C-alpha positions as CSV (number, residue, x, y, z in Angstrom):
1,M,-6.5,4.4,37.4
2,R,-7.8,6.1,34.3
3,R,-7.0,3.1,32.2
4,R,-8.9,0.8,34.6
5,W,-11.9,3.1,34.4
6,V,-11.8,3.1,30.6
7,K,-11.6,-0.7,30.6
8,V,-14.5,-1.0,32.9
9,L,-16.5,1.4,30.8
10,A,-15.7,-0.4,27.7
11,I,-16.7,-3.8,29.2
12,T,-20.0,-2.2,30.5
13,V,-20.8,-0.9,27.0
14,V,-20.1,-4.3,25.4
15,V,-22.3,-6.1,28.0
16,L,-25.1,-3.7,27.5
17,A,-24.9,-4.0,23.8
18,V,-25.0,-7.8,24.1
19,L,-28.0,-7.7,26.4
20,F,-29.8,-5.2,24.1
21,T,-29.1,-7.4,21.1
22,A,-30.3,-10.5,22.9
23,A,-33.5,-8.7,24.0
24,D,-34.0,-7.4,20.5
25,R,-33.6,-10.9,18.9
26,L,-36.0,-12.4,21.5
27,A,-38.6,-9.7,20.8
28,V,-38.4,-10.1,17.0
29,H,-38.6,-13.9,17.4
30,Y,-41.8,-13.6,19.4
31,A,-43.2,-11.0,16.9
32,D,-42.4,-13.3,14.0
33,K,-44.3,-16.2,15.6
34,E,-47.3,-14.0,16.4
35,A,-47.4,-12.6,12.8
36,A,-47.2,-16.2,11.4
37,Q,-50.1,-17.3,13.7
38,L,-52.2,-14.3,12.5
39,A,-51.5,-15.3,8.8
40,K,-52.6,-18.8,9.6
41,E,-55.8,-17.6,11.2
42,K,-56.7,-14.9,8.6
43,Y,-55.6,-16.6,5.3
44,G,-55.7,-20.3,6.0
45,Y,-52.0,-20.8,5.1
46,G,-51.6,-23.4,7.9
47,N,-54.5,-25.8,6.9
48,T,-52.4,-28.9,6.5
49,T,-50.3,-30.9,8.9
50,D,-47.3,-30.8,6.7
51,G,-47.6,-27.2,5.6
52,H,-45.1,-24.5,6.7
53,L,-45.4,-20.7,7.3
54,D,-42.6,-18.3,8.2
55,V,-42.8,-14.6,8.9
56,S,-39.6,-12.6,9.2
57,I,-39.3,-9.0,10.3
58,E,-36.1,-7.7,8.8
59,G,-33.9,-4.9,10.0
60,F,-32.1,-4.0,13.2
61,P,-32.9,-3.0,15.8
62,F,-36.4,-4.5,15.9
63,L,-37.3,-2.7,19.2
64,T,-36.8,0.7,17.6
65,Q,-39.0,-0.2,14.7
66,A,-41.6,-1.6,17.1
67,A,-41.6,1.6,19.2
68,G,-42.4,3.6,16.1
69,Q,-44.8,0.9,14.8
70,D,-43.1,1.1,11.4
71,F,-41.2,-1.8,9.8
72,G,-39.2,-1.4,6.7
73,H,-39.3,-5.0,5.4
74,V,-41.3,-8.0,6.3
75,T,-41.3,-11.3,4.4
76,L,-43.9,-14.1,4.5
77,T,-43.2,-17.6,3.1
78,A,-45.8,-20.3,3.2
79,G,-46.1,-23.7,1.5
80,G,-47.9,-27.0,1.6
81,F,-51.4,-25.5,2.2
82,Y,-54.4,-26.1,0.0
83,I,-57.2,-24.1,-1.6
84,D,-60.6,-25.2,-2.7
85,T,-62.4,-24.5,-5.9
86,T,-64.7,-21.5,-5.9
87,S,-67.7,-23.9,-6.1
88,N,-66.3,-26.2,-3.4
89,T,-66.3,-29.2,-5.8
90,Q,-65.5,-32.4,-4.1
91,G,-61.9,-33.5,-4.6
92,G,-61.1,-30.2,-6.3
93,Y,-58.6,-29.0,-3.7
94,L,-55.2,-27.8,-5.0
95,H,-52.0,-27.8,-3.0
96,I,-49.9,-24.7,-3.2
97,D,-46.2,-25.4,-3.3
98,R,-45.0,-22.0,-2.2
99,L,-46.2,-18.5,-1.6
100,H,-43.7,-15.7,-1.0
101,L,-44.5,-12.1,-0.2
102,D,-42.1,-9.2,0.3
103,L,-43.8,-6.4,2.2
104,R,-42.3,-2.9,2.3
105,D,-42.9,0.0,4.6
106,V,-45.2,-1.9,7.0
107,R,-47.1,0.3,9.5
108,L,-49.2,-1.1,12.4
109,T,-52.7,0.4,12.2
110,S,-54.4,-1.4,15.1
111,L,-52.8,-3.4,18.0
112,T,-56.2,-4.7,19.3
113,G,-57.4,-5.6,15.8
114,R,-53.9,-6.9,14.9
115,S,-53.9,-5.2,11.5
116,A,-51.3,-3.3,9.5
117,E,-50.7,-1.7,6.1
118,A,-47.9,-2.1,3.6
119,N,-47.0,0.5,1.1
120,L,-45.9,-2.2,-1.4
121,A,-46.2,-6.0,-1.7
122,T,-44.5,-8.1,-4.3
123,G,-44.1,-11.9,-4.5
124,T,-44.7,-15.2,-6.3
125,L,-47.0,-18.2,-6.0
126,T,-45.8,-21.5,-7.3
127,L,-47.9,-24.5,-8.4
128,S,-46.2,-27.9,-9.2
129,Y,-47.3,-29.9,-12.2
130,E,-47.7,-32.9,-9.9
131,E,-50.3,-31.2,-7.8
132,L,-52.1,-29.8,-10.8
133,S,-52.2,-33.3,-12.3
134,G,-53.7,-34.7,-9.2
135,A,-56.4,-31.9,-9.0
136,V,-57.5,-32.3,-12.6
137,T,-57.5,-36.1,-12.3
138,R,-59.8,-35.9,-9.3
139,L,-62.1,-33.4,-10.9
140,T,-62.5,-35.4,-14.1
141,G,-63.2,-38.6,-12.2
142,N,-64.1,-40.8,-15.1
143,G,-60.8,-41.8,-16.6
144,G,-57.2,-42.6,-15.9
145,P,-54.7,-40.2,-14.4
146,L,-54.1,-36.9,-16.3
147,Q,-50.7,-35.4,-16.6
148,V,-50.1,-31.7,-16.7
149,S,-46.8,-30.4,-18.0
150,R,-45.2,-27.4,-19.6
151,A,-46.4,-26.0,-22.9
152,P,-45.1,-23.1,-24.9
153,G,-47.0,-19.9,-25.4
154,S,-47.4,-18.4,-21.9
155,N,-48.5,-14.7,-22.3
156,G,-49.3,-12.1,-19.7
157,Q,-51.5,-13.6,-17.0
158,A,-52.1,-16.8,-19.0
159,A,-49.8,-19.8,-18.6
160,R,-50.1,-22.6,-21.2
161,V,-50.0,-26.2,-20.1
162,K,-50.1,-29.6,-21.8
163,V,-52.7,-32.1,-20.5
164,S,-52.6,-35.7,-21.5
165,G,-54.2,-38.9,-20.4
166,T,-57.6,-40.7,-20.7
167,V,-61.0,-39.2,-20.1
168,G,-64.1,-41.4,-20.4
169,G,-62.2,-44.1,-22.3
170,T,-60.9,-41.5,-24.9
171,A,-57.3,-40.4,-25.2
172,L,-56.8,-36.7,-24.3
173,N,-53.8,-34.8,-25.6
174,T,-54.5,-31.1,-25.5
175,T,-53.2,-27.7,-24.5
176,G,-55.0,-25.9,-21.7
177,T,-54.7,-22.5,-20.1
178,L,-54.2,-21.5,-16.5
179,L,-55.3,-17.9,-16.1
180,A,-54.3,-15.8,-13.0
181,Q,-56.5,-12.8,-12.5
182,G,-57.3,-10.9,-9.3
183,T,-57.0,-13.6,-6.7
184,E,-58.4,-16.4,-8.8
185,L,-56.8,-19.2,-10.7
186,S,-58.9,-20.7,-13.5
187,L,-57.9,-23.7,-15.6
188,T,-59.4,-24.5,-18.9
189,I,-58.9,-27.9,-20.5
190,P,-60.5,-28.4,-24.0
191,G,-62.0,-31.9,-24.3
192,A,-62.4,-32.6,-20.6
193,D,-65.8,-33.0,-19.0
194,R,-65.1,-30.2,-16.6
195,A,-63.7,-27.8,-19.2
196,G,-63.2,-25.0,-16.6
197,T,-62.3,-25.0,-13.0
198,A,-61.4,-22.0,-10.7
199,W,-59.7,-21.7,-7.3
200,R,-59.5,-18.6,-5.2
201,V,-56.4,-17.8,-3.2
202,S,-56.8,-15.8,0.1
203,L,-54.4,-12.9,-0.2
204,P,-54.1,-9.7,1.8
205,E,-56.5,-7.0,0.6
206,G,-54.9,-5.1,-2.3
207,V,-52.7,-7.9,-3.6
208,N,-53.5,-9.3,-7.1
209,F,-51.9,-11.6,-9.6
210,T,-50.1,-9.8,-12.4
211,A,-48.5,-12.5,-14.5
212,A,-48.3,-16.3,-15.0
213,R,-45.8,-18.4,-16.8
214,A,-45.1,-22.1,-17.3
215,T,-41.6,-23.1,-16.2
216,A,-39.8,-26.4,-16.3
217,D,-40.8,-27.1,-12.7
218,G,-44.3,-25.6,-12.5
219,I,-46.4,-22.6,-12.9
220,E,-45.0,-19.4,-11.4
221,I,-47.4,-16.5,-10.7
222,S,-46.3,-13.0,-9.9
223,L,-48.1,-10.9,-7.3
224,V,-48.2,-7.1,-6.7
225,G,-50.1,-4.9,-4.4
226,H,-50.1,-1.2,-3.3
227,Q,-51.5,0.2,-0.1
228,V,-52.0,-3.4,1.1
229,T,-54.2,-4.1,4.2
230,L,-52.7,-6.9,6.3
231,G,-54.9,-8.9,8.7
232,S,-57.8,-8.9,6.3
233,S,-58.7,-10.2,2.9
234,R,-61.4,-9.2,0.5
235,Y,-63.0,-12.6,1.1
236,G,-63.4,-12.4,4.9
237,G,-61.0,-12.3,7.7
């Protein structure tokens, strides 16, 4: 009789554990989708039909974290969205290949306002040379296609790029600079009609660019933020 009782108890514990785990995973799935929708609304990361945005609340159990309104690790990955130039120049849009943010020690500050704070945010933003090439070609507008590729000499927040092609019937073969400061990306191309162009990336308040480098595949930009406010950006939202 005792063995039967132990067996029943063991089965009951297992069943409850499975049910709790299932409920926990359903809850975190719902929370991930809600957080992703908020990021789309606040930061414009879902402004293309082929873009993607994923938010993942790490750690287990989620329900315990939710009860305390404190989450140890949240990740956000977005790609395929676009940003406009700061002057809204026609045709100056730039597609972002990938934005990834690691958020640590996230605390809910307002359920009604759907806002939170993160103690630390780190991440990267990646631009492809193909998308940069398309953007500078559209902005120049009076020549053949321009090709942007890797150039040596990246330093700090300035990534060096090679720009070649034809502008106004004249061959162009020069080295430009993509500078990442604050939340702005500025591209300077000596010899082009539009020598300087700037784009602003909508990032959570407190997150800034810290470094930029030209890699074989594109421009990789580092992001860091302390005491980050989620659910708002310094440029509205």
